[in-house]
C-alpha positions in Angstrom: -57.6 -8.0 10.8 -56.8 -9.8 14.0 -57.7 -8.1 17.2 -54.9 -8.4 19.8 -55.7 -8.6 23.5 -53.7 -9.1 26.6 -52.2 -12.6 26.4 -53.8 -13.7 29.8 -57.3 -13.3 28.3 -56.9 -15.5 25.2 -57.3 -19.0 26.6 -60.8 -18.9 28.1 -64.1 -17.4 26.8 -65.0 -16.1 30.3 -61.7 -14.4 30.7 -62.0 -12.9 27.2 -65.4 -11.5 28.0 -64.2 -10.1 31.3 -61.1 -8.6 29.6 -63.1 -7.1 26.8 -65.9 -5.6 28.8 -64.6 -4.9 32.4 -60.9 -5.2 33.1 -59.2 -1.9 33.2 -62.3 0.2 32.7 -62.2 3.0 35.2 -64.8 2.3 38.0 -65.9 5.3 40.0 -68.9 3.8 41.9 -68.0 3.3 45.5 -70.0 0.1 46.1 -68.7 -1.5 42.8 -65.1 -0.6 43.8 -65.6 -2.2 47.2 -67.1 -5.3 45.7 -64.2 -5.7 43.3 -61.7 -5.3 46.2 -63.5 -8.0 48.2 -63.4 -10.4 45.2 -59.7 -9.7 44.7 -59.2 -10.5 48.4 -61.0 -13.9 47.8 -58.6 -14.4 44.9 -55.5 -14.4 47.1 -53.6 -17.7 46.3 -56.0 -18.6 43.5 -56.5 -17.9 39.8 -58.8 -15.1 38.8 -60.8 -17.5 36.6 -61.9 -19.3 39.8 -63.4 -16.1 41.1 -65.0 -15.2 37.8 -66.7 -18.6 37.7 -68.0 -18.1 41.2 -68.8 -14.4 41.0 -72.6 -14.8 40.6 -72.6 -17.1 43.7 -70.5 -14.6 45.6 -73.0 -11.8 44.7 -75.9 -13.9 45.8 -74.4 -15.1 49.1 -73.0 -11.7 50.0 -76.4 -10.0 49.2 -75.2 -8.0 46.2 -72.1 -6.9 48.1 -74.2 -4.3 49.8 -71.9 -3.1 52.6 -74.8 -2.2 54.9 -76.1 -5.8 54.8 -72.7 -7.5 54.9 -71.7 -5.4 57.9 -74.5 -7.0 59.9 -73.4 -10.6 59.1 -72.9 -12.6 62.2 -71.5 -16.0 63.2 -74.5 -17.8 61.7 -73.9 -16.0 58.4 -70.2 -17.1 58.5 -71.3 -20.7 59.1 -73.8 -20.4 56.2 -71.1 -19.1 53.9 -68.6 -21.8 55.0 -71.1 -24.4 54.1 -71.7 -23.0 50.6 -69.5 -24.9 48.1 -70.3 -22.3 45.4 -67.9 -19.8 46.9 -64.4 -19.8 48.3 -64.9 -21.2 51.8 -62.2 -19.4 53.8 -63.2 -18.3 57.3 -60.5 -15.6 57.3 -61.6 -14.2 53.9 -65.3 -14.3 54.8 -64.5 -12.6 58.2 -62.4 -10.0 56.4 -65.2 -9.2 54.0 -67.6 -8.6 56.9 -65.0 -6.4 58.6 -64.3 -4.6 55.4 -68.0 -3.8 55.0 -67.8 -2.2 58.5 -64.6 -0.3 57.6 -66.3 1.0 54.4 -69.3 2.2 56.4 -67.0 3.8 59.0 -65.3 5.7 56.2 -68.7 6.9 54.9 -69.9 7.8 58.4 -66.7 9.9 58.8 -67.6 11.7 55.6 -65.1 9.9 53.4 -66.5 8.6 50.1 -64.7 5.3 49.1 -64.4 6.2 45.4 -63.2 9.7 46.2 -60.6 8.2 48.6 -59.4 5.6 46.0 -59.2 8.0 43.1 -57.7 10.7 45.4 -54.8 8.5 46.4 -54.3 7.7 42.7 -54.2 11.3 41.7 -57.7 11.6 40.3 -57.2 10.1 36.8 -56.3 6.6 35.4 -52.6 5.9 35.3 -51.2 4.5 32.1 -48.9 1.5 32.4 -46.0 1.2 29.9 -47.8 -1.6 27.9 -44.8 -3.9 28.4 -44.0 -4.5 32.0 -46.8 -5.5 34.4 -45.6 -5.4 38.0 -47.2 -7.4 40.8 -47.2 -4.3 43.0 -46.2 -0.6 42.8 -45.5 2.4 45.0 -49.2 3.3 44.5 -50.5 -0.1 45.6 -48.2 0.0 48.7 -49.5 3.5 49.6 -53.2 2.4 48.9 -52.7 -0.8 50.9 -51.3 1.1 53.9 -54.2 3.6 53.7 -56.8 0.9 53.6 -55.2 -1.0 56.5 -55.1 2.2 58.5 -58.9 2.4 57.9 -59.4 -1.2 59.2 -59.4 -3.2 56.0 -58.0 -6.7 55.8 -56.8 -8.8 52.8 -55.6 -5.7 51.1 -51.9 -6.2 50.8 -50.0 -4.4 48.0 -50.2 -7.3 45.5 -54.0 -7.7 46.0 -54.4 -4.0 45.8 -52.4 -3.7 42.6 -54.6 -6.4 40.9 -57.6 -4.5 42.1 -56.2 -1.2 40.7 -55.7 -2.8 37.3 -59.2 -4.4 37.3 -60.9 -1.2 38.2 -59.0 0.9 35.7 -57.2 3.0 38.2 -54.1 1.7 36.4 -54.4 0.9 32.7 -52.1 -2.1 32.3 -53.4 -3.4 29.0 -50.6 -4.6 26.8 -49.3 -2.1 24.3 -50.8 -4.0 21.4 -54.1 -4.8 23.1 -57.1 -3.2 21.4 -58.7 -2.3 24.8 -55.7 -0.1 25.8 -56.5 2.5 23.1 -60.3 2.2 23.5 -60.0 2.9 27.2 -57.6 5.7 26.6 -60.0 7.3 24.1 -63.0 6.8 26.5 -61.0 8.4 29.4 -59.1 11.4 28.0 -56.9 12.9 30.7 -55.1 9.7 31.5 -51.8 10.4 33.2 -48.7 8.3 32.7 
């Protein structure tokens, strides 16, 4: 019996592995949610496969995406990152990641947990897409984008945020015939549609 998956994941082994193990799985760890948002920001204007191929280098150069470390990056760190061909060398995206680490820490210092904030805006449980239409943005991504920007985040427009919501399982947008759609549903009873 052939296992169907989302069509975008069929052409590359790395994309298949990402789809089958990570994409759409509800993430509730604050640091992991933040890392994935930063990577989606770096993806802007590029294909996700580019980020996947560079993800290990990103994790190394951004010190495991530890917000406390990244928030202390200075101009010398920016220059170091701009010189590293293993990552996306965009000054604006690098600067945004540093600023976003500071925004993340400011939220925490104000008593606002990043995961609780994200899942709270989303209603607390994964949202099930219709399995056919996959929008590039939604009312939720627009609301989340505005809330993140209000907290000082950059590179968090509604399209980037929607891709992030899909990747982190806040929205289950697996195709209707994709084997992962039902697996994730079964693993996360209480999904709202």
